[in-house]
N, CA, C, O and the ligand as a Tripos MOL2 file, in Angstrom:
@<TRIPOS>MOLECULE
protein
  245   243    62     0     0
PROTEIN
NO_CHARGES

@<TRIPOS>ATOM
      1 N         150.7390  -36.5060   69.3530 N.3       1 MET1
      2 CA        151.4080  -35.2100   69.5490 C.3       1 MET1
      3 C         151.5310  -34.4680   68.1640 C.2       1 MET1
      4 O         151.9240  -35.0290   67.1410 O.2       1 MET1
      5 N         151.1810  -33.2450   68.2350 N.am      2 VAL2
      6 CA        151.0850  -32.3590   67.0790 C.3       2 VAL2
      7 C         152.4390  -31.7470   66.9070 C.2       2 VAL2
      8 O         153.0220  -31.2270   67.8580 O.2       2 VAL2
      9 N         152.9620  -31.8070   65.6590 N.am      3 ASN3
     10 CA        154.2890  -31.1860   65.3420 C.3       3 ASN3
     11 C         154.1210  -29.7200   65.1270 C.2       3 ASN3
     12 O         153.8610  -29.2660   64.0130 O.2       3 ASN3
     13 N         154.2730  -28.9560   66.2180 N.am      4 ALA4
     14 CA        153.8750  -27.5820   66.1610 C.3       4 ALA4
     15 C         155.2350  -26.6810   65.8020 C.2       4 ALA4
     16 O         155.1740  -25.4870   65.5090 O.2       4 ALA4
     17 N         156.3300  -27.3650   65.8650 N.am      5 SER5
     18 CA        157.5590  -26.5540   65.6120 C.3       5 SER5
     19 C         158.4930  -27.3140   64.4860 C.2       5 SER5
     20 O         159.7100  -27.4610   64.5970 O.2       5 SER5
     21 N         157.7860  -27.7130   63.5150 N.am      6 THR6
     22 CA        158.4770  -28.4510   62.4270 C.3       6 THR6
     23 C         159.2080  -27.5240   61.5730 C.2       6 THR6
     24 O         158.5690  -26.6160   61.0420 O.2       6 THR6
     25 N         160.6110  -27.6420   61.3440 N.am      7 PRO7
     26 CA        161.3990  -26.6060   60.5420 C.3       7 PRO7
     27 C         160.7290  -26.5670   59.1190 C.2       7 PRO7
     28 O         160.2030  -27.5800   58.6590 O.2       7 PRO7
     29 N         160.7550  -25.5000   58.5020 N.am      8 LEU8
     30 CA        160.1090  -25.3470   57.2080 C.3       8 LEU8
     31 C         161.2340  -25.9120   56.1740 C.2       8 LEU8
     32 O         162.4530  -25.7550   56.2500 O.2       8 LEU8
     33 N         160.5400  -26.5650   55.2580 N.am      9 ASP9
     34 CA        161.2890  -27.1810   54.0800 C.3       9 ASP9
     35 C         161.8030  -25.9690   53.2060 C.2       9 ASP9
     36 O         160.9930  -25.1880   52.7070 O.2       9 ASP9
     37 N         163.1170  -25.8340   53.0370 N.am     10 PRO10
     38 CA        163.6910  -24.7420   52.2450 C.3      10 PRO10
     39 C         163.1880  -24.6490   50.8390 C.2      10 PRO10
     40 O         163.0360  -23.5840   50.2410 O.2      10 PRO10
     41 N         162.9290  -25.8820   50.3330 N.am     11 ARG11
     42 CA        162.4800  -25.8390   48.8550 C.3      11 ARG11
     43 C         160.9670  -25.2730   48.7760 C.2      11 ARG11
     44 O         160.5190  -24.8830   47.6970 O.2      11 ARG11
     45 N         160.2190  -25.2450   49.9290 N.am     12 ARG12
     46 CA        158.8560  -24.7670   49.8760 C.3      12 ARG12
     47 C         158.8040  -23.3530   50.1150 C.2      12 ARG12
     48 O         157.7760  -22.7360   49.8340 O.2      12 ARG12
     49 N         159.9030  -22.7170   50.6540 N.am     13 THR13
     50 CA        160.0100  -21.3620   51.0090 C.3      13 THR13
     51 C         160.6480  -20.5710   49.8210 C.2      13 THR13
     52 O         160.6830  -19.3410   49.8550 O.2      13 THR13
     53 N         161.1360  -21.2630   48.8010 N.am     14 THR14
     54 CA        161.7860  -20.6760   47.5780 C.3      14 THR14
     55 C         160.8020  -19.7530   46.8960 C.2      14 THR14
     56 O         159.7360  -20.2510   46.5330 O.2      14 THR14
     57 N         161.0120  -18.5560   46.6900 N.am     15 PRO15
     58 CA        160.1600  -17.5490   45.9390 C.3      15 PRO15
     59 C         160.0440  -18.0380   44.5010 C.2      15 PRO15
     60 O         160.9850  -18.5350   43.8840 O.2      15 PRO15
     61 N         158.7700  -17.8510   43.9960 N.am     16 MET16
     62 CA        158.3880  -18.3750   42.6930 C.3      16 MET16
     63 C         159.3890  -17.6690   41.7070 C.2      16 MET16
     64 O         159.6540  -18.2070   40.6320 O.2      16 MET16
     65 N         159.9030  -16.5590   42.0410 N.am     17 SER17
     66 CA        160.7430  -15.7300   41.0190 C.3      17 SER17
     67 C         162.0130  -16.5670   40.7220 C.2      17 SER17
     68 O         162.6020  -16.3470   39.6630 O.2      17 SER17
     69 N         162.4920  -17.5340   41.5980 N.am     18 THR18
     70 CA        163.7060  -18.2180   41.3470 C.3      18 THR18
     71 C         163.2750  -19.7730   41.0700 C.2      18 THR18
     72 O         164.0720  -20.7120   41.0570 O.2      18 THR18
     73 N         162.0700  -19.8550   40.8820 N.am     19 HIS19
     74 CA        161.6570  -21.3260   40.6300 C.3      19 HIS19
     75 C         162.0030  -21.6490   39.2430 C.2      19 HIS19
     76 O         161.7750  -20.8560   38.3290 O.2      19 HIS19
     77 N         162.5790  -22.8600   39.0520 N.am     20 VAL20
     78 CA        162.8570  -23.2890   37.7320 C.3      20 VAL20
     79 C         161.9400  -24.4080   37.3150 C.2      20 VAL20
     80 O         162.0020  -25.5050   37.8690 O.2      20 VAL20
     81 N         161.1000  -24.1480   36.3560 N.am     21 HIS21
     82 CA        160.2350  -25.2300   35.9220 C.3      21 HIS21
     83 C         160.8500  -26.5870   35.4160 C.2      21 HIS21
     84 O         161.8230  -26.6140   34.6620 O.2      21 HIS21
     85 N         160.2760  -27.5980   35.8380 N.am     22 VAL22
     86 CA        160.7430  -28.8490   35.3390 C.3      22 VAL22
     87 C         159.6180  -29.3760   34.5490 C.2      22 VAL22
     88 O         158.5270  -29.5420   35.0930 O.2      22 VAL22
     89 N         159.8100  -29.6640   33.2510 N.am     23 ARG23
     90 CA        158.7770  -30.0140   32.3140 C.3      23 ARG23
     91 C         158.7240  -31.5600   32.3610 C.2      23 ARG23
     92 O         159.6200  -32.2180   31.8310 O.2      23 ARG23
     93 N         157.7350  -32.1140   32.9590 N.am     24 LEU24
     94 CA        157.5700  -33.6240   32.9890 C.3      24 LEU24
     95 C         156.4770  -33.9540   32.0560 C.2      24 LEU24
     96 O         155.4140  -33.3350   32.0950 O.2      24 LEU24
     97 N         156.7150  -34.9720   31.1620 N.am     25 ALA25
     98 CA        155.6990  -35.4440   30.2240 C.3      25 ALA25
     99 C         154.5200  -35.8960   30.9500 C.2      25 ALA25
    100 O         154.5890  -36.7860   31.7980 O.2      25 ALA25
    101 N         153.3500  -35.2510   30.6100 N.am     26 ASP26
    102 CA        152.1060  -35.5890   31.2960 C.3      26 ASP26
    103 C         151.0980  -36.3620   30.4550 C.2      26 ASP26
    104 O         150.3740  -37.2270   30.9480 O.2      26 ASP26
    105 N         151.0740  -36.0070   29.1100 N.am     27 ASP27
    106 CA        150.1080  -36.7290   28.2320 C.3      27 ASP27
    107 C         150.5980  -36.6800   26.8340 C.2      27 ASP27
    108 O         151.4430  -35.8360   26.5340 O.2      27 ASP27
    109 N         150.1610  -37.4750   25.9930 N.am     28 LEU28
    110 CA        150.4600  -37.5080   24.6480 C.3      28 LEU28
    111 C         149.2880  -38.0070   23.8110 C.2      28 LEU28
    112 O         148.7240  -39.0680   24.0790 O.2      28 LEU28
    113 N         148.8960  -37.1470   22.6930 N.am     29 ALA29
    114 CA        147.7070  -37.4090   21.9990 C.3      29 ALA29
    115 C         147.8920  -37.2110   20.4680 C.2      29 ALA29
    116 O         148.8810  -36.6040   20.0570 O.2      29 ALA29
    117 N         147.0930  -37.6420   19.7370 N.am     30 VAL30
    118 CA        147.1260  -37.3880   18.3000 C.3      30 VAL30
    119 C         145.7420  -36.8840   17.8500 C.2      30 VAL30
    120 O         144.7100  -37.5010   18.1160 O.2      30 VAL30
    121 N         145.7730  -35.6750   17.1200 N.am     31 THR31
    122 CA        144.4840  -35.0860   16.6640 C.3      31 THR31
    123 C         144.0400  -35.7260   15.5470 C.2      31 THR31
    124 O         144.7110  -36.6170   15.0260 O.2      31 THR31
    125 N         142.8590  -35.3340   15.0670 N.am     32 GLU32
    126 CA        142.0990  -36.0100   13.9130 C.3      32 GLU32
    127 C         143.0390  -35.6560   12.6090 C.2      32 GLU32
    128 O         143.0970  -36.4230   11.6480 O.2      32 GLU32
    129 N         143.7220  -34.4960   12.6670 N.am     33 ASP33
    130 CA        144.6340  -34.2190   11.4680 C.3      33 ASP33
    131 C         145.9420  -34.8920   11.4790 C.2      33 ASP33
    132 O         146.7500  -34.7550   10.5610 O.2      33 ASP33
    133 N         146.1580  -35.6480   12.5600 N.am     34 GLY34
    134 CA        147.5290  -36.4650   12.6370 C.3      34 GLY34
    135 C         148.5390  -35.7880   13.3840 C.2      34 GLY34
    136 O         149.6360  -36.3140   13.5770 O.2      34 GLY34
    137 N         148.2180  -34.5630   13.8530 N.am     35 ASP35
    138 CA        149.2060  -33.7600   14.6530 C.3      35 ASP35
    139 C         149.4380  -34.4340   16.0170 C.2      35 ASP35
    140 O         148.5260  -34.9240   16.6830 O.2      35 ASP35
    141 N         150.7380  -34.4180   16.3800 N.am     36 LEU36
    142 CA        151.1310  -35.0210   17.6330 C.3      36 LEU36
    143 C         151.0770  -33.8530   18.8620 C.2      36 LEU36
    144 O         151.7800  -32.8420   18.8480 O.2      36 LEU36
    145 N         150.2630  -34.1370   19.7540 N.am     37 VAL37
    146 CA        150.1420  -33.1120   20.9450 C.3      37 VAL37
    147 C         150.7990  -33.6140   22.1240 C.2      37 VAL37
    148 O         150.3650  -34.6580   22.6100 O.2      37 VAL37
    149 N         151.8190  -33.0090   22.6820 N.am     38 GLU38
    150 CA        152.5130  -33.3650   23.8120 C.3      38 GLU38
    151 C         152.1500  -32.4470   24.9570 C.2      38 GLU38
    152 O         152.1550  -31.2260   24.7990 O.2      38 GLU38
    153 N         151.8370  -33.0110   26.0970 N.am     39 ARG39
    154 CA        151.5470  -32.0560   27.2390 C.3      39 ARG39
    155 C         152.5080  -32.3220   28.3270 C.2      39 ARG39
    156 O         152.8090  -33.4610   28.6840 O.2      39 ARG39
    157 N         153.0400  -31.1040   28.9060 N.am     40 TYR40
    158 CA        154.0460  -31.3070   30.0210 C.3      40 TYR40
    159 C         153.4120  -30.5700   31.2590 C.2      40 TYR40
    160 O         152.5430  -29.7020   31.1740 O.2      40 TYR40
    161 N         153.9590  -31.0280   32.3890 N.am     41 ARG41
    162 CA        153.4280  -30.4570   33.6310 C.3      41 ARG41
    163 C         154.6050  -30.2960   34.6210 C.2      41 ARG41
    164 O         155.4760  -31.1600   34.7200 O.2      41 ARG41
    165 N         154.6010  -29.1880   35.3320 N.am     42 CYS42
    166 CA        155.6640  -28.9980   36.4490 C.3      42 CYS42
    167 C         154.9800  -29.2170   37.8100 C.2      42 CYS42
    168 O         153.7580  -29.1640   37.9450 O.2      42 CYS42
    169 N         155.8100  -29.4570   38.7680 N.am     43 GLY43
    170 CA        155.3740  -29.7370   40.0950 C.3      43 GLY43
    171 C         154.5310  -28.5610   40.7440 C.2      43 GLY43
    172 O         153.6990  -28.7600   41.6290 O.2      43 GLY43
    173 N         154.8360  -27.3040   40.2100 N.am     44 CYS44
    174 CA        154.1150  -26.1500   40.7180 C.3      44 CYS44
    175 C         152.8000  -25.9470   40.0940 C.2      44 CYS44
    176 O         152.0950  -25.0250   40.5030 O.2      44 CYS44
    177 N         152.3570  -26.7900   39.0510 N.am     45 GLY45
    178 CA        151.0680  -26.6620   38.5680 C.3      45 GLY45
    179 C         151.1240  -26.0870   37.1170 C.2      45 GLY45
    180 O         150.1380  -26.1850   36.3860 O.2      45 GLY45
    181 N         152.2540  -25.5010   36.7080 N.am     46 ALA46
    182 CA        152.3240  -24.9410   35.4000 C.3      46 ALA46
    183 C         152.3480  -26.1050   34.2020 C.2      46 ALA46
    184 O         153.0140  -27.1360   34.3050 O.2      46 ALA46
    185 N         151.6350  -25.8240   33.2130 N.am     47 THR47
    186 CA        151.5760  -26.7140   32.0950 C.3      47 THR47
    187 C         151.9830  -26.1580   30.6950 C.2      47 THR47
    188 O         151.8700  -24.9560   30.4540 O.2      47 THR47
    189 N         152.4250  -26.9820   29.8390 N.am     48 TRP48
    190 CA        152.8370  -26.6400   28.4980 C.3      48 TRP48
    191 C         152.2180  -27.5690   27.4700 C.2      48 TRP48
    192 O         151.9280  -28.7320   27.7500 O.2      48 TRP48
    193 N         152.0360  -27.0700   26.3610 N.am     49 THR49
    194 CA        151.5330  -27.9360   25.2160 C.3      49 THR49
    195 C         152.3680  -27.7360   23.9440 C.2      49 THR49
    196 O         152.4700  -26.6360   23.4000 O.2      49 THR49
    197 N         152.9250  -28.7890   23.5220 N.am     50 ARG50
    198 CA        153.7640  -28.6120   22.2930 C.3      50 ARG50
    199 C         153.1390  -29.5410   21.1740 C.2      50 ARG50
    200 O         152.9640  -30.7510   21.3170 O.2      50 ARG50
    201 N         152.8350  -28.8300   20.0650 N.am     51 VAL51
    202 CA        152.2030  -29.5450   18.8660 C.3      51 VAL51
    203 C         153.1740  -29.8000   17.8480 C.2      51 VAL51
    204 O         153.9050  -28.8940   17.4470 O.2      51 VAL51
    205 N         153.2350  -30.9760   17.3950 N.am     52 HIS52
    206 CA        154.0990  -31.3700   16.1310 C.3      52 HIS52
    207 C         153.1690  -31.6080   14.9920 C.2      52 HIS52
    208 O         152.3920  -32.5610   14.9290 O.2      52 HIS52
    209 N         153.3110  -30.6370   14.0620 N.am     53 ARG53
    210 CA        152.3580  -30.6180   12.9230 C.3      53 ARG53
    211 C         152.8090  -31.8100   11.9340 C.2      53 ARG53
    212 O         153.9650  -31.9590   11.5390 O.2      53 ARG53
    213 N         151.8310  -32.5510   11.6300 N.am     54 ALA54
    214 CA        152.0960  -33.8060   10.8110 C.3      54 ALA54
    215 C         152.6510  -33.4280    9.4030 C.2      54 ALA54
    216 O         153.3930  -34.1770    8.7690 O.2      54 ALA54
    217 N         152.2070  -32.1310    8.9360 N.am     55 GLU55
    218 CA        152.5690  -31.7880    7.6660 C.3      55 GLU55
    219 C         153.8220  -31.3540    7.5350 C.2      55 GLU55
    220 O         154.3620  -31.4980    6.4380 O.2      55 GLU55
    221 N         154.5310  -30.7440    8.6060 N.am     56 GLU56
    222 CA        155.9050  -30.2970    8.4950 C.3      56 GLU56
    223 C         156.9690  -31.3240    8.4500 C.2      56 GLU56
    224 O         156.9400  -32.3260    9.1640 O.2      56 GLU56
    225 N         157.9290  -31.0540    7.5810 N.am     57 GLY57
    226 CA        159.0860  -31.9520    7.4660 C.3      57 GLY57
    227 C         158.6450  -33.2080    6.6720 C.2      57 GLY57
    228 O         159.3710  -34.2020    6.6780 O.2      57 GLY57
    229 N         157.5470  -33.1930    6.0290 N.am     58 ARG58
    230 CA        157.2150  -34.3420    5.2690 C.3      58 ARG58
    231 C         156.9850  -33.8140    3.7230 C.2      58 ARG58
    232 O         156.0150  -33.1770    3.3130 O.2      58 ARG58
    233 N         158.0460  -34.2140    3.0370 N.am     59 PRO59
    234 CA        157.9370  -33.8540    1.5310 C.3      59 PRO59
    235 C         156.7660  -34.3580    0.8130 C.2      59 PRO59
    236 O         156.2290  -35.4380    1.0600 O.2      59 PRO59
    237 N         156.3730  -33.4820   -0.1410 N.am     60 GLU60
    238 CA        155.2270  -33.9130   -0.8620 C.3      60 GLU60
    239 C         155.3660  -34.9020   -1.8930 C.2      60 GLU60
    240 O         156.4410  -34.9040   -2.4920 O.2      60 GLU60
    241 N         154.4580  -35.7800   -2.2350 N.am     61 GLY61
    242 CA        154.6140  -36.6800   -3.2710 C.3      61 GLY61
    243 C         154.5430  -37.9890   -2.5120 C.2      61 GLY61
    244 O         154.6450  -39.0580   -3.1130 O.2      61 GLY61
    245 ZN        157.3320  -24.8190   37.9400 Zn       62 ZN62
@<TRIPOS>BOND
     1     1     2 1
     2     2     3 1
     3     3     4 2
     4     3     5 am
     5     5     6 1
     6     6     7 1
     7     7     8 2
     8     7     9 am
     9     9    10 1
    10    10    11 1
    11    11    12 2
    12    11    13 am
    13    13    14 1
    14    14    15 1
    15    15    16 2
    16    15    17 am
    17    17    18 1
    18    18    19 1
    19    19    20 2
    20    19    21 am
    21    21    22 1
    22    22    23 1
    23    23    24 2
    24    23    25 am
    25    25    26 1
    26    26    27 1
    27    27    28 2
    28    27    29 am
    29    29    30 1
    30    30    31 1
    31    31    32 2
    32    31    33 am
    33    33    34 1
    34    34    35 1
    35    35    36 2
    36    35    37 am
    37    37    38 1
    38    38    39 1
    39    39    40 2
    40    39    41 am
    41    41    42 1
    42    42    43 1
    43    43    44 2
    44    43    45 am
    45    45    46 1
    46    46    47 1
    47    47    48 2
    48    47    49 am
    49    49    50 1
    50    50    51 1
    51    51    52 2
    52    51    53 am
    53    53    54 1
    54    54    55 1
    55    55    56 2
    56    55    57 am
    57    57    58 1
    58    58    59 1
    59    59    60 2
    60    59    61 am
    61    61    62 1
    62    62    63 1
    63    63    64 2
    64    63    65 am
    65    65    66 1
    66    66    67 1
    67    67    68 2
    68    67    69 am
    69    69    70 1
    70    70    71 1
    71    71    72 2
    72    71    73 am
    73    73    74 1
    74    74    75 1
    75    75    76 2
    76    75    77 am
    77    77    78 1
    78    78    79 1
    79    79    80 2
    80    79    81 am
    81    81    82 1
    82    82    83 1
    83    83    84 2
    84    83    85 am
    85    85    86 1
    86    86    87 1
    87    87    88 2
    88    87    89 am
    89    89    90 1
    90    90    91 1
    91    91    92 2
    92    91    93 am
    93    93    94 1
    94    94    95 1
    95    95    96 2
    96    95    97 am
    97    97    98 1
    98    98    99 1
    99    99   100 2
   100    99   101 am
   101   101   102 1
   102   102   103 1
   103   103   104 2
   104   103   105 am
   105   105   106 1
   106   106   107 1
   107   107   108 2
   108   107   109 am
   109   109   110 1
   110   110   111 1
   111   111   112 2
   112   111   113 am
   113   113   114 1
   114   114   115 1
   115   115   116 2
   116   115   117 am
   117   117   118 1
   118   118   119 1
   119   119   120 2
   120   119   121 am
   121   121   122 1
   122   122   123 1
   123   123   124 2
   124   123   125 am
   125   125   126 1
   126   126   127 1
   127   127   128 2
   128   127   129 am
   129   129   130 1
   130   130   131 1
   131   131   132 2
   132   131   133 am
   133   133   134 1
   134   134   135 1
   135   135   136 2
   136   135   137 am
   137   137   138 1
   138   138   139 1
   139   139   140 2
   140   139   141 am
   141   141   142 1
   142   142   143 1
   143   143   144 2
   144   143   145 am
   145   145   146 1
   146   146   147 1
   147   147   148 2
   148   147   149 am
   149   149   150 1
   150   150   151 1
   151   151   152 2
   152   151   153 am
   153   153   154 1
   154   154   155 1
   155   155   156 2
   156   155   157 am
   157   157   158 1
   158   158   159 1
   159   159   160 2
   160   159   161 am
   161   161   162 1
   162   162   163 1
   163   163   164 2
   164   163   165 am
   165   165   166 1
   166   166   167 1
   167   167   168 2
   168   167   169 am
   169   169   170 1
   170   170   171 1
   171   171   172 2
   172   171   173 am
   173   173   174 1
   174   174   175 1
   175   175   176 2
   176   175   177 am
   177   177   178 1
   178   178   179 1
   179   179   180 2
   180   179   181 am
   181   181   182 1
   182   182   183 1
   183   183   184 2
   184   183   185 am
   185   185   186 1
   186   186   187 1
   187   187   188 2
   188   187   189 am
   189   189   190 1
   190   190   191 1
   191   191   192 2
   192   191   193 am
   193   193   194 1
   194   194   195 1
   195   195   196 2
   196   195   197 am
   197   197   198 1
   198   198   199 1
   199   199   200 2
   200   199   201 am
   201   201   202 1
   202   202   203 1
   203   203   204 2
   204   203   205 am
   205   205   206 1
   206   206   207 1
   207   207   208 2
   208   207   209 am
   209   209   210 1
   210   210   211 1
   211   211   212 2
   212   211   213 am
   213   213   214 1
   214   214   215 1
   215   215   216 2
   216   215   217 am
   217   217   218 1
   218   218   219 1
   219   219   220 2
   220   219   221 am
   221   221   222 1
   222   222   223 1
   223   223   224 2
   224   223   225 am
   225   225   226 1
   226   226   227 1
   227   227   228 2
   228   227   229 am
   229   229   230 1
   230   230   231 1
   231   231   232 2
   232   231   233 am
   233   233   234 1
   234   234   235 1
   235   235   236 2
   236   235   237 am
   237   237   238 1
   238   238   239 1
   239   239   240 2
   240   239   241 am
   241   241   242 1
   242   242   243 1
   243   243   244 2
@<TRIPOS>SUBSTRUCTURE
     1 MET1         2 RESIDUE 1 A MET
     2 VAL2         6 RESIDUE 1 A VAL
     3 ASN3        10 RESIDUE 1 A ASN
     4 ALA4        14 RESIDUE 1 A ALA
     5 SER5        18 RESIDUE 1 A SER
     6 THR6        22 RESIDUE 1 A THR
     7 PRO7        26 RESIDUE 1 A PRO
     8 LEU8        30 RESIDUE 1 A LEU
     9 ASP9        34 RESIDUE 1 A ASP
    10 PRO10       38 RESIDUE 1 A PRO
    11 ARG11       42 RESIDUE 1 A ARG
    12 ARG12       46 RESIDUE 1 A ARG
    13 THR13       50 RESIDUE 1 A THR
    14 THR14       54 RESIDUE 1 A THR
    15 PRO15       58 RESIDUE 1 A PRO
    16 MET16       62 RESIDUE 1 A MET
    17 SER17       66 RESIDUE 1 A SER
    18 THR18       70 RESIDUE 1 A THR
    19 HIS19       74 RESIDUE 1 A HIS
    20 VAL20       78 RESIDUE 1 A VAL
    21 HIS21       82 RESIDUE 1 A HIS
    22 VAL22       86 RESIDUE 1 A VAL
    23 ARG23       90 RESIDUE 1 A ARG
    24 LEU24       94 RESIDUE 1 A LEU
    25 ALA25       98 RESIDUE 1 A ALA
    26 ASP26      102 RESIDUE 1 A ASP
    27 ASP27      106 RESIDUE 1 A ASP
    28 LEU28      110 RESIDUE 1 A LEU
    29 ALA29      114 RESIDUE 1 A ALA
    30 VAL30      118 RESIDUE 1 A VAL
    31 THR31      122 RESIDUE 1 A THR
    32 GLU32      126 RESIDUE 1 A GLU
    33 ASP33      130 RESIDUE 1 A ASP
    34 GLY34      134 RESIDUE 1 A GLY
    35 ASP35      138 RESIDUE 1 A ASP
    36 LEU36      142 RESIDUE 1 A LEU
    37 VAL37      146 RESIDUE 1 A VAL
    38 GLU38      150 RESIDUE 1 A GLU
    39 ARG39      154 RESIDUE 1 A ARG
    40 TYR40      158 RESIDUE 1 A TYR
    41 ARG41      162 RESIDUE 1 A ARG
    42 CYS42      166 RESIDUE 1 A CYS
    43 GLY43      170 RESIDUE 1 A GLY
    44 CYS44      174 RESIDUE 1 A CYS
    45 GLY45      178 RESIDUE 1 A GLY
    46 ALA46      182 RESIDUE 1 A ALA
    47 THR47      186 RESIDUE 1 A THR
    48 TRP48      190 RESIDUE 1 A TRP
    49 THR49      194 RESIDUE 1 A THR
    50 ARG50      198 RESIDUE 1 A ARG
    51 VAL51      202 RESIDUE 1 A VAL
    52 HIS52      206 RESIDUE 1 A HIS
    53 ARG53      210 RESIDUE 1 A ARG
    54 ALA54      214 RESIDUE 1 A ALA
    55 GLU55      218 RESIDUE 1 A GLU
    56 GLU56      222 RESIDUE 1 A GLU
    57 GLY57      226 RESIDUE 1 A GLY
    58 ARG58      230 RESIDUE 1 A ARG
    59 PRO59      234 RESIDUE 1 A PRO
    60 GLU60      238 RESIDUE 1 A GLU
    61 GLY61      242 RESIDUE 1 A GLY
    62 ZN62       245 GROUP 0 **** ****
């Protein structure tokens, strides 16, 4: 039997304008320069990249 009259999931009918992104850690990598690159992904497909410079916050000497 095919579900022809399944009620719509309210969460799937929410307009994108009211969507609140949830940043989930997706990947973690270190570049050749020693920078830490974090990647985040939301369930809607949006992605973010955050780079932590290895040089910053590290006193010389
Ligand atoms: Zn999202």
